[in-house]
C-alpha positions as CSV (number, residue, x, y, z in Angstrom):
1,X,-21.4,-18.2,-9.6
2,X,-20.1,-21.4,-7.7
3,X,-16.8,-20.0,-6.8
4,X,-16.1,-18.0,-3.2
5,X,-16.7,-14.4,-3.4
6,X,-14.7,-12.1,-1.6
7,X,-14.4,-7.9,-1.5
8,X,-11.4,-6.2,-3.0
9,X,-9.8,-3.9,-0.3
10,X,-9.6,-1.3,-2.5
11,X,-13.5,-2.2,-2.5
12,X,-14.6,1.1,-3.3
13,X,-17.4,1.5,-5.2
14,X,-19.3,-1.0,-6.9
15,X,-21.6,-1.8,-10.0
16,X,-24.7,-0.9,-8.2
17,X,-27.7,-0.5,-10.2
18,X,-30.0,2.8,-9.1
19,X,-32.9,2.6,-7.6
20,X,-36.3,2.9,-8.9
21,X,-39.1,4.9,-7.0
22,X,-40.3,1.8,-5.5
23,X,-37.1,0.8,-4.4
24,X,-36.3,-1.8,-6.9
25,X,-33.0,-1.7,-8.8
26,X,-32.8,-0.7,-12.4
27,X,-30.2,-1.3,-15.1
28,X,-27.6,1.0,-15.2
29,X,-26.9,0.7,-19.1
30,X,-29.2,-0.7,-21.6
31,X,-26.2,-2.6,-23.3
32,X,-22.6,-2.9,-22.3
33,X,-19.2,-3.3,-24.3
34,X,-17.4,-5.6,-21.7
35,X,-14.7,-7.7,-22.9
36,X,-12.4,-10.0,-20.7
37,X,-9.9,-12.6,-21.2
38,X,-11.8,-14.5,-18.7
39,X,-15.5,-15.7,-19.8
40,X,-16.9,-15.7,-16.1
41,X,-15.6,-12.1,-15.7
42,X,-17.4,-10.7,-18.9
43,X,-20.5,-12.7,-18.2
44,X,-20.8,-11.5,-14.6
45,X,-19.6,-7.5,-15.3
46,X,-22.2,-7.4,-18.1
47,X,-24.9,-9.1,-16.2
48,X,-24.3,-6.7,-13.1
49,X,-24.1,-3.7,-15.4
50,X,-27.6,-4.6,-17.6
51,X,-29.5,-6.6,-15.9
52,X,-31.7,-5.0,-13.0
53,X,-33.0,-8.6,-12.1
54,X,-29.3,-9.5,-11.2
55,X,-29.5,-7.5,-8.2
56,X,-32.9,-8.3,-7.0
57,X,-32.0,-10.8,-4.1
58,X,-29.3,-8.5,-3.0
59,X,-29.2,-7.4,0.9
60,X,-29.5,-3.7,1.0
61,X,-28.7,-1.3,3.4
62,X,-29.0,2.6,2.4
63,X,-27.2,5.8,4.0
64,X,-27.3,9.8,4.2
65,X,-24.8,12.0,5.1
66,X,-21.9,9.7,3.6
67,X,-20.0,9.5,1.1
68,X,-21.7,6.6,-0.2
69,X,-25.4,6.0,-0.1
70,X,-26.3,2.3,-0.6
71,X,-24.4,-1.1,-0.2
72,X,-25.7,-4.1,-1.7
73,X,-24.5,-8.0,-1.1
74,X,-25.8,-10.5,-3.6
75,X,-25.8,-14.0,-1.7
76,X,-24.5,-16.8,-3.7
77,X,-23.8,-20.8,-3.0
78,X,-20.8,-19.5,-1.6
79,X,-20.9,-16.0,0.0
80,X,-21.7,-12.5,-1.8
81,X,-20.8,-10.4,-4.6
82,X,-20.5,-6.9,-2.7
83,X,-21.3,-3.5,-4.1
84,X,-21.3,-0.2,-3.0
85,X,-22.4,3.5,-4.7
86,X,-22.3,7.0,-3.7
87,X,-21.7,10.5,-4.8
88,X,-18.9,11.5,-2.8
89,X,-20.7,14.3,-0.8
90,X,-19.5,16.9,-3.3
91,X,-19.7,17.9,-7.1
92,X,-16.4,16.0,-8.7
93,X,-15.4,16.2,-12.3
94,X,-16.4,13.3,-14.1
95,X,-12.5,12.6,-15.5
96,X,-11.0,13.4,-12.3
97,X,-13.1,10.5,-10.6
98,X,-12.1,8.1,-13.8
99,X,-8.5,8.9,-13.4
100,X,-8.6,8.1,-9.8
101,X,-9.6,4.5,-10.6
102,X,-7.3,4.4,-13.6
103,X,-4.4,5.8,-12.6
104,X,-4.4,6.8,-9.1
105,X,-4.9,3.7,-7.1
106,X,-1.3,3.8,-5.8
107,X,-2.2,6.2,-3.5
108,X,-4.6,4.2,-1.6
109,X,-2.0,3.2,0.8
110,X,-1.7,6.5,2.2
111,X,-5.2,6.9,2.9
112,X,-6.3,3.5,4.4
113,X,-4.6,0.8,6.5
114,X,-6.1,-2.2,4.4
115,X,-4.3,-1.3,1.5
116,X,-0.5,-2.3,2.4
117,X,1.2,-1.8,-1.1
118,X,-0.5,-0.4,-4.7
119,X,2.3,-0.2,-7.6
120,X,1.5,0.5,-11.1
121,X,3.6,-2.0,-13.4
122,X,2.8,-0.7,-17.1
123,X,0.0,0.4,-19.2
124,X,-0.8,0.6,-22.8
125,X,-3.3,-0.5,-25.5
126,X,-4.6,-4.2,-25.3
127,X,-5.3,-4.9,-29.1
128,X,-7.7,-8.3,-27.8
129,X,-9.9,-6.3,-25.9
130,X,-9.5,-3.1,-28.0
131,X,-9.1,-0.8,-24.9
132,X,-6.5,1.2,-23.2
133,X,-5.2,-0.5,-19.9
134,X,-3.1,-0.3,-16.7
135,X,-1.7,-3.1,-14.7
136,X,-1.0,-3.2,-11.2
137,X,0.3,-4.8,-8.2
138,X,-1.8,-4.9,-4.8
139,X,-1.1,-6.3,-1.4
140,X,-4.0,-6.1,0.8
141,X,-3.7,-6.3,4.8
142,X,-6.5,-8.2,5.6
143,X,-5.7,-8.6,9.4
144,X,-5.0,-12.1,9.8
145,X,-3.1,-12.2,6.3
146,X,-2.1,-10.4,3.8
147,X,-3.6,-10.7,0.0
148,X,-1.8,-10.2,-3.1
149,X,-2.7,-10.1,-6.8
150,X,-1.7,-8.3,-10.1
151,X,-4.9,-7.0,-12.1
152,X,-5.1,-5.4,-15.3
153,X,-7.5,-2.6,-15.6
154,X,-9.5,-1.4,-18.8
155,X,-11.5,2.2,-19.6
156,X,-13.9,3.0,-22.1
157,X,-15.7,6.2,-22.3
158,X,-19.1,6.4,-23.9
159,X,-20.7,10.0,-23.6
160,X,-21.7,10.3,-19.9
161,X,-20.6,7.1,-18.7
162,X,-17.1,5.9,-18.2
163,X,-16.6,2.1,-17.8
164,X,-13.6,0.6,-15.9
165,X,-13.5,-3.0,-15.5
166,X,-10.3,-5.3,-14.4
167,X,-9.3,-8.8,-14.3
168,X,-6.8,-10.6,-13.0
169,X,-3.8,-10.3,-14.8
170,X,-2.2,-13.8,-16.4
171,X,1.1,-14.5,-18.4
172,X,-1.0,-14.7,-21.2
173,X,-2.0,-11.3,-21.3
174,X,1.2,-9.7,-20.3
175,X,3.4,-11.8,-22.5
176,X,6.6,-13.8,-21.3
177,X,9.3,-10.6,-21.2
178,X,6.7,-8.3,-19.4
179,X,5.5,-11.0,-17.2
180,X,8.8,-11.7,-16.1
181,X,9.5,-8.3,-15.2
182,X,6.1,-8.0,-13.2
183,X,7.1,-11.0,-11.2
184,X,10.5,-9.8,-10.4
185,X,9.0,-6.5,-9.5
186,X,6.4,-7.9,-7.4
187,X,9.4,-10.2,-5.7
188,X,11.2,-6.9,-5.2
189,X,8.1,-5.0,-3.7
190,X,7.1,-7.9,-1.0
191,X,10.8,-8.2,-0.2
192,X,11.1,-4.4,0.9
193,X,8.1,-4.5,2.7
194,X,8.0,-4.4,6.7
195,X,5.2,-6.8,7.5
196,X,3.7,-7.6,10.7
197,X,3.3,-11.1,12.0
198,X,0.3,-12.9,10.5
199,X,-1.5,-15.9,11.1
200,X,-2.1,-16.8,7.3
201,X,1.0,-15.1,6.0
202,X,1.0,-14.0,2.4
203,X,-1.4,-15.5,0.2
204,X,-2.0,-14.8,-3.7
205,X,-5.6,-14.6,-4.9
206,X,-7.1,-17.2,-7.3
207,X,-9.0,-14.9,-9.2
208,X,-10.4,-11.4,-9.2
209,X,-12.5,-9.2,-11.3
210,X,-15.2,-6.5,-11.5
211,X,-15.7,-2.7,-12.2
212,X,-16.2,0.7,-11.7
213,X,-18.8,3.0,-13.4
214,X,-18.7,6.8,-13.4
215,X,-22.1,8.5,-14.4
216,X,-23.9,11.5,-13.8
217,X,-25.2,11.8,-10.1
218,X,-28.7,12.8,-8.9
219,X,-27.4,14.7,-6.0
220,X,-24.0,15.6,-7.1
221,X,-22.5,16.0,-10.3
222,X,-20.6,12.6,-10.4
223,X,-21.8,9.1,-9.0
224,X,-19.8,6.0,-9.1
225,X,-20.7,2.7,-8.3
226,X,-18.4,-0.6,-7.9
227,X,-18.7,-4.5,-7.8
228,X,-15.6,-6.6,-7.4
229,X,-15.3,-10.5,-6.8
230,X,-12.1,-12.1,-5.2
231,X,-11.5,-16.0,-4.9
232,X,-8.9,-17.4,-2.7
233,X,-7.5,-20.7,-3.7
234,X,-8.2,-24.2,-1.9
235,X,-4.7,-23.8,-0.3
236,X,-5.9,-20.7,1.5
237,X,-7.6,-22.5,4.3
238,X,-10.9,-22.2,6.2
239,X,-9.9,-18.6,8.0
240,X,-9.5,-16.8,4.7
241,X,-12.5,-18.5,2.7
242,X,-14.9,-18.1,5.5
243,X,-13.9,-14.9,7.2
244,X,-13.8,-12.9,4.1
245,X,-17.4,-13.5,3.4
246,X,-18.8,-12.2,6.7
247,X,-21.2,-9.1,6.3
248,X,-19.6,-6.7,8.7
249,X,-16.0,-7.4,6.8
250,X,-17.5,-6.8,3.3
251,X,-19.1,-3.8,4.7
252,X,-16.2,-2.2,6.2
253,X,-14.0,-2.9,3.4
254,X,-16.5,-1.1,0.7
255,X,-17.0,1.7,3.3
256,X,-13.1,2.0,3.6
257,X,-11.8,2.0,0.2
258,X,-14.8,4.3,-1.3
259,X,-13.8,6.8,1.3
260,X,-10.0,6.8,0.6
261,X,-11.0,7.2,-3.0
262,X,-12.9,10.2,-2.3
263,X,-10.0,11.7,-0.5
264,X,-7.8,11.1,-3.4
265,X,-10.2,12.6,-6.0
266,X,-10.4,15.7,-3.4
267,X,-6.7,16.4,-3.6
268,X,-6.6,15.8,-7.4
269,X,-9.6,18.3,-7.9
270,X,-8.0,21.0,-5.6
271,X,-4.9,20.6,-8.0
272,X,-6.8,21.1,-10.9
273,X,-8.0,24.4,-10.0
274,X,-4.6,25.6,-9.7
């Protein structure tokens, strides 16, 4: 992966393999049906899911008493592939967790300062991929600048595992009419936001992809893992490209996003009980 890697600020959960008894990573699944318009996104997501060796050189930090229990940073030529995993500190219904990822990320701005705006633009079934999808717009507050992007997320459930993978939304994927409507709505959103002064202004990501995986937990009923890759274009400048790869920045974003998603899941689970 020769391109710059960055973390998604909804960065909440990564497709981190579980640990074997000797501390070595194990594959999360023997096989994966991950289809993407982007060949790179498809290749990396499948490797992260099915190849334990993909994570053997990753920097690992483990945690106790937190919503998350491990964070990994896989080194590459240009930075890291970040990952986070955990069980939320309580029992969550599998389908509720999956729905938080698939349909409730628009609640993130009320839970974390790093998510300036998240809005769903559309949904449907992608015939080429063969999966249900949601399209969404994101603006992330990265302190020195804002980052924006549109993504398409897919969902597929197989037994006790739900895989939700995403990639950058393109005109080809949306079609001309829907893309024009999405671009118009993005402009309306950004014009309506109150933005503080930012050194680098508003930057559009050059690429983004990753996945969430919801499985059975070992201590709690449900475990969620997440991996995300973001890429800034050459016009983003040194601050965006270098600053986004600092270990502390990556870990802080992962933790913040994970905890925010757990809070949303708690609210949804309470509503479901009523």
